[in-house]
C-alpha positions in Angstrom: -145.7 -58.0 -34.1 -143.8 -55.4 -32.0 -142.7 -52.5 -34.3 -139.7 -51.6 -32.3 -138.3 -55.4 -32.1 -138.7 -55.5 -36.1 -137.1 -52.0 -36.8 -134.2 -53.0 -34.8 -133.9 -56.6 -36.0 -134.0 -54.8 -39.6 -131.3 -52.3 -38.5 -129.0 -55.1 -37.0 -129.3 -57.3 -40.3 -128.6 -54.2 -42.3 -125.6 -53.6 -40.3 -124.1 -57.0 -41.3 -125.1 -56.6 -44.8 -124.3 -53.1 -46.2 -125.4 -52.2 -49.6 -123.6 -49.3 -51.5 -121.8 -48.6 -54.5 -118.4 -50.6 -55.0 -116.2 -47.4 -54.8 -113.1 -49.3 -54.4 -113.6 -50.7 -58.1 -113.7 -47.3 -59.7 -109.9 -47.2 -61.0 -109.3 -43.7 -60.2 -110.4 -44.0 -56.5 -108.1 -47.0 -55.7 -105.3 -44.9 -54.1 -108.0 -43.3 -51.9 -108.2 -46.8 -50.2 -105.5 -48.5 -47.7 -106.0 -52.2 -46.7 -109.4 -52.1 -48.5 -110.5 -49.3 -46.2 -111.1 -45.5 -47.3 -108.6 -43.3 -46.1 -110.9 -40.7 -44.6 -107.9 -38.8 -43.2 -106.6 -37.8 -46.9 -110.2 -37.0 -48.3 -109.1 -33.4 -48.6 -106.0 -33.9 -50.8 -106.3 -32.7 -54.1 -106.8 -35.2 -57.1 -106.0 -33.0 -59.8 -108.6 -30.0 -60.0 -110.9 -31.6 -57.0 -110.1 -32.9 -53.8 -111.0 -36.7 -53.4 -114.0 -36.0 -51.1 -115.5 -33.8 -54.0 -114.6 -36.5 -56.8 -116.6 -39.2 -54.6 -119.4 -36.9 -53.7 -119.9 -36.2 -57.6 -119.9 -40.0 -58.1 -122.2 -40.8 -55.3 -124.7 -38.1 -56.8 -124.5 -39.8 -60.3 -124.8 -43.6 -58.7 -127.9 -42.2 -56.6 -129.9 -41.1 -59.7 -128.9 -44.2 -61.6 -129.4 -46.9 -58.6 -133.1 -47.0 -59.6 -134.3 -50.4 -61.2 -135.0 -53.8 -61.0 -131.6 -55.4 -60.4 -129.2 -53.2 -58.2 -126.3 -55.7 -59.0 -126.5 -55.1 -62.8 -127.0 -51.3 -62.1 -123.7 -50.9 -59.9 -121.7 -53.1 -62.3 -122.7 -51.1 -65.5 -121.7 -47.7 -63.7 -118.3 -49.1 -62.5 -117.6 -50.5 -66.1 -118.9 -47.7 -67.8 -116.8 -45.2 -65.5 -113.6 -47.2 -65.7 -114.1 -47.4 -69.6 -114.5 -43.7 -70.0 -111.8 -42.8 -67.8 -109.4 -45.1 -69.8 -110.4 -43.1 -73.0 -109.5 -39.8 -70.9 -113.3 -38.5 -70.9 -112.7 -37.6 -67.1 -116.4 -36.6 -66.5 -116.2 -36.3 -62.6 -113.4 -33.8 -62.8 -114.7 -32.4 -66.1 -118.2 -32.7 -66.7 -118.4 -31.3 -70.0 -116.3 -33.7 -71.4 -119.5 -36.1 -71.3 -121.2 -33.8 -73.6 -118.5 -33.2 -75.8 -117.6 -36.9 -76.4 -121.4 -37.9 -76.0 -121.0 -40.4 -78.7 -118.5 -42.1 -77.4 -120.4 -42.2 -74.1 -123.5 -43.8 -75.4 -121.5 -46.5 -77.2 -119.9 -47.3 -73.9 -123.3 -47.6 -72.0 -124.9 -49.7 -74.7 -121.6 -51.9 -74.4 -121.9 -52.4 -71.0 -125.6 -53.0 -70.8 -125.4 -55.9 -73.3 -122.5 -57.4 -71.5 -124.2 -57.3 -68.1 -127.6 -58.4 -69.3 -125.9 -61.6 -71.0 -124.5 -62.2 -67.1 -127.6 -61.1 -65.1 -130.6 -61.5 -67.2 -131.3 -65.1 -66.5 -130.5 -64.8 -62.9 -132.9 -61.9 -62.5 -135.5 -63.5 -64.3 -135.4 -66.8 -62.0 -135.5 -65.0 -58.9 -138.3 -62.7 -60.0 -140.3 -65.3 -62.0 -140.1 -63.2 -64.9 -138.8 -63.3 -68.7 -135.0 -62.7 -69.1 -136.1 -60.6 -72.3 -137.5 -58.1 -70.1 -134.1 -57.2 -68.3 -133.5 -53.5 -68.9 -131.4 -51.1 -66.6 -132.4 -48.1 -68.4 -134.9 -46.2 -65.8 -138.5 -46.0 -66.9 -137.9 -48.8 -69.0 -136.4 -46.8 -71.8 -135.1 -48.1 -74.8 -133.3 -45.3 -76.1 -130.0 -44.8 -74.8 -129.6 -41.0 -75.9 -132.5 -39.9 -73.4 -131.3 -41.9 -71.0 -127.8 -40.8 -71.2 -128.6 -37.0 -71.5 -131.2 -37.1 -68.6 -130.2 -39.4 -66.0 -126.4 -39.2 -66.4 -126.6 -35.5 -67.9 -128.3 -33.7 -65.3 -126.3 -34.7 -62.3 -123.0 -34.3 -63.9 -124.0 -30.7 -65.0 -124.7 -29.7 -61.7 -121.3 -29.3 -60.6 -120.4 -27.9 -63.8 -123.1 -25.0 -63.0 -121.6 -24.2 -59.6 -118.3 -24.2 -61.1 -119.6 -21.6 -63.7 -121.7 -19.5 -61.4 -118.4 -19.2 -58.9 -116.6 -17.8 -62.0 -119.3 -15.6 -63.2 -119.1 -13.8 -59.5 -115.3 -13.9 -60.0 -114.9 -15.9 -57.0 -112.0 -18.0 -56.6 -112.1 -21.6 -58.1 -113.1 -24.2 -55.7 -111.8 -27.8 -55.5 -115.0 -28.8 -53.7 -118.0 -26.7 -55.3 -120.5 -29.6 -55.1 -119.8 -30.5 -51.6 -119.8 -26.7 -50.6 -123.1 -26.0 -52.0 -124.6 -29.4 -50.5 -123.3 -28.5 -46.9 -124.9 -24.9 -46.7 -128.0 -26.6 -45.8 -129.1 -27.0 -42.3 -129.6 -30.6 -42.3 -129.0 -33.5 -44.5 -132.6 -33.7 -45.2 -133.2 -30.3 -46.3 -130.2 -30.6 -48.6 -131.8 -33.8 -50.3 -135.2 -31.6 -50.6 -133.4 -28.8 -52.4 -131.1 -31.3 -54.6 -134.5 -32.0 -56.0 -136.5 -28.9 -56.0 -134.1 -25.8 -56.0 -135.2 -23.5 -58.6 -131.8 -23.2 -60.1 -129.6 -26.1 -58.8 -132.5 -28.6 -58.3 -132.3 -31.8 -60.6 -136.3 -32.0 -60.7 -137.6 -35.3 -62.5 -134.1 -36.4 -62.9 -134.0 -37.4 -59.4 -136.9 -38.9 -57.3 -137.2 -38.5 -53.7 -136.1 -41.9 -52.9 -132.7 -41.2 -55.0 -132.0 -38.0 -52.8 -132.1 -39.8 -49.8 -130.3 -42.8 -51.0 -127.4 -39.9 -51.9 -127.8 -38.5 -48.4 -127.6 -41.8 -46.8 -124.4 -42.8 -48.9 -122.7 -39.3 -48.4 -123.1 -39.1 -44.5 -123.5 -42.6 -43.2 -122.2 -45.1 -45.6 -118.9 -43.4 -46.7 -118.7 -40.4 -44.3 -117.7 -38.1 -47.0 -119.4 -35.1 -45.6 -117.5 -32.5 -43.5 -120.1 -31.3 -41.3 -120.5 -33.2 -38.0 -123.2 -31.6 -36.3 -126.8 -33.1 -35.4 -128.4 -32.1 -39.0 -125.8 -33.8 -40.6 -125.6 -37.4 -38.8 -127.1 -41.0 -38.7 -130.7 -39.7 -38.1 -130.5 -36.5 -40.3 -132.4 -37.9 -43.4 -135.3 -39.9 -44.3 -135.2 -43.6 -45.1 -134.9 -43.9 -49.1 -138.2 -46.2 -49.2 -138.5 -48.4 -52.1 -140.4 -51.4 -53.5 -138.3 -53.6 -51.2 -139.1 -51.3 -48.2 -142.7 -51.4 -49.4 -143.1 -54.9 -49.6 -141.0 -56.0 -46.3 -143.0 -53.5 -44.2 -146.2 -54.4 -45.5 -145.8 -58.1 -45.4 -144.3 -57.9 -41.7 -147.6 -56.0 -40.6 -145.3 -53.0 -39.7 -147.3 -50.6 -41.7 -150.7 -51.9 -40.6 -149.5 -50.7 -37.1 -149.8 -47.0 -38.1 -152.8 -46.8 -40.5 -155.5 -48.9 -41.9 -155.8 -50.8 -45.0 -158.7 -48.1 -46.2 -156.3 -45.3 -45.2 -153.6 -46.8 -47.3 -156.0 -47.0 -50.2 -157.2 -43.3 -49.7 -153.5 -42.1 -50.2 -153.2 -44.3 -53.2 -150.3 -46.4 -51.5 -152.4 -49.4 -51.9 -154.0 -49.6 -55.4 -156.5 -52.8 -55.4 -156.3 -54.8 -58.8 -153.4 -52.8 -60.3 -150.5 -55.4 -59.5 -149.3 -58.4 -61.3 -152.3 -61.1 -61.5 -154.9 -58.4 -60.4 -153.1 -58.3 -56.9 -153.0 -55.0 -54.8 -150.1 -52.9 -55.7 -148.1 -51.0 -53.1 -146.7 -47.8 -54.4 -144.7 -47.0 -51.3 -143.5 -43.8 -52.8 -146.8 -42.0 -52.1 -146.5 -42.9 -48.4 -144.3 -39.8 -48.0 -145.7 -37.1 -45.5 -148.7 -39.5 -45.0 -149.9 -39.2 -41.3 -150.0 -41.7 -38.8 -153.5 -42.8 -38.1 -153.0 -44.9 -35.1 -152.6 -43.9 -31.3 -148.9 -43.2 -30.7 -147.6 -43.1 -26.9 -146.2 -39.8 -25.3 -142.7 -41.1 -25.3 -142.8 -41.8 -29.1 -144.1 -38.1 -29.8 -141.2 -36.6 -27.3 -138.6 -38.8 -29.5 -140.1 -37.8 -32.4 -140.2 -33.7 -31.8 -136.8 -33.9 -30.7 -135.8 -35.8 -34.3 -137.6 -33.3 -36.3 -136.3 -30.3 -34.6 -132.5 -31.4 -33.8 -131.8 -33.7 -36.9 -134.0 -33.5 -39.9 -134.7 -30.0 -39.0 -137.9 -29.7 -41.0 -140.5 -29.2 -38.1 -139.7 -27.6 -34.8 -143.1 -28.6 -33.3 -144.8 -31.2 -35.5 -148.6 -31.7 -35.4 -148.6 -35.3 -36.6 -146.1 -38.1 -37.3 -145.4 -39.2 -40.7 -145.5 -42.9 -41.3 -142.1 -42.7 -43.1 -140.3 -41.4 -40.4 -141.3 -43.4 -37.4 -138.4 -45.9 -37.6 -136.2 -42.9 -36.6 -137.9 -42.8 -33.1 -137.1 -46.5 -32.4 -133.6 -46.1 -33.8 -132.8 -43.2 -31.9 -134.1 -44.4 -28.5 -132.0 -47.5 -28.9 -129.0 -45.5 -30.1 -126.8 -47.3 -27.6 -127.2 -50.3 -29.9 -125.2 -48.6 -32.5 -127.7 -49.1 -35.5 -128.9 -46.0 -37.5 -131.1 -45.0 -40.3 -128.6 -46.3 -43.0 -128.5 -49.9 -41.4 -132.1 -49.9 -41.5 -132.3 -49.1 -45.1 -129.5 -51.6 -45.9 -131.6 -54.4 -43.9 -134.7 -53.8 -46.0 -132.6 -54.0 -49.2 -130.7 -57.2 -48.2 -134.4 -59.0 -47.4 -136.0 -57.6 -50.0 -133.7 -58.9 -52.4 -132.6 -61.9 -51.1 -135.8 -63.4 -49.4 -139.1 -61.3 -49.8 -139.4 -61.5 -53.4 -142.0 -59.9 -55.3 -144.2 -63.0 -55.8 -146.3 -65.5 -53.8 -143.5 -67.7 -53.4 -140.7 -65.8 -51.4 -137.8 -67.6 -49.2 -139.8 -67.2 -45.9 -138.1 -70.4 -44.5 -134.6 -68.7 -44.7 -135.9 -65.0 -44.0 -134.2 -63.7 -40.9 -137.1 -62.1 -39.7 -139.5 -64.9 -40.3 -140.5 -65.3 -36.6 -141.6 -61.5 -36.4 -143.4 -61.3 -39.5 -147.1 -61.5 -39.8 -147.2 -62.7 -43.3 -145.7 -65.6 -42.4 -146.6 -66.2 -38.9 -150.3 -65.7 -39.1 -151.6 -64.1 -42.3 -150.5 -65.0 -45.6 -152.9 -62.6 -47.3 -150.3 -60.0 -46.8 -147.7 -61.9 -48.8 -150.2 -63.5 -51.4 -152.5 -60.5 -52.5 -150.1 -57.5 -52.7 -147.0 -56.8 -55.0 -144.6 -53.7 -55.3 
């Protein structure tokens, strides 16, 4: 397996099969579009108290927090339908976040209604694909069954951030801002730093309401998928944030042999990326979130080191002189070295999502015969154990 060939192939597939929220299905955003394309020249026009750009940013942040679960299609459909129904009831929670809390009973009922409606449509499809039971279908995070905690924690925290930013501006007697959230986000030197502060800032950080994966997903959508950010410098370009590794990424990159190119199985066990016996049917569980900041344990050629140093200092802006290469950032090197092919980090992530949800299923019978990367996948070509013995 040639890691460079694999990364570029996955990115090219992702470019053909992008994955992002159906923004054009949100009724209040439909007039932002012309001929099915987002009209970026008019993003700074006002939509009530906000700019169009700010309204989209607020929606994307909420989407990223909620877009964590077993069925991406169902999750995105629930958010679209709930948003449309609440706005029809004049609960304009993007423009006036406090309305979500003042009308919390209506919001809870709407979330429950939409969840049940989508479950009736999607549960059997999801169960068949994942060899599971339709009764286990649940779009609430952490497999919660209580809508109140889900709504206040997962919806409420990302909605209250722009409200807090607006209040702080008022307390400082600053002029009202039509883009308070975006103004705050773009103060950071890079998209990567922004995603970190979105989670960790002592006052404005969302904490456990948003994981690293969700924060990077938001950065990806804001900068690359929709191009909503105003900044155009290298710290805010298509190489300026980490790939939002999720279970799809872990499964695809493990089965293809890509991860083993950068560290041994023992190294991954030591970092608890691999957890033997914890997966379904006593397989080894891949907890890909534990790979963050893990050092590359294999030899890396000089040209990759030079490119990596450039990426860290000029795009991610997290380390000027890195002492080691982080495994989760290695694909940036190949993407940047092949930038003439016009594929980038967002394409790579979209490719992982497409392959992971359509072919590389989380059981022992993935659809390898139809998978577009089967000819460069070690699990398919030479080592079936990479498929049979591991789950995410």
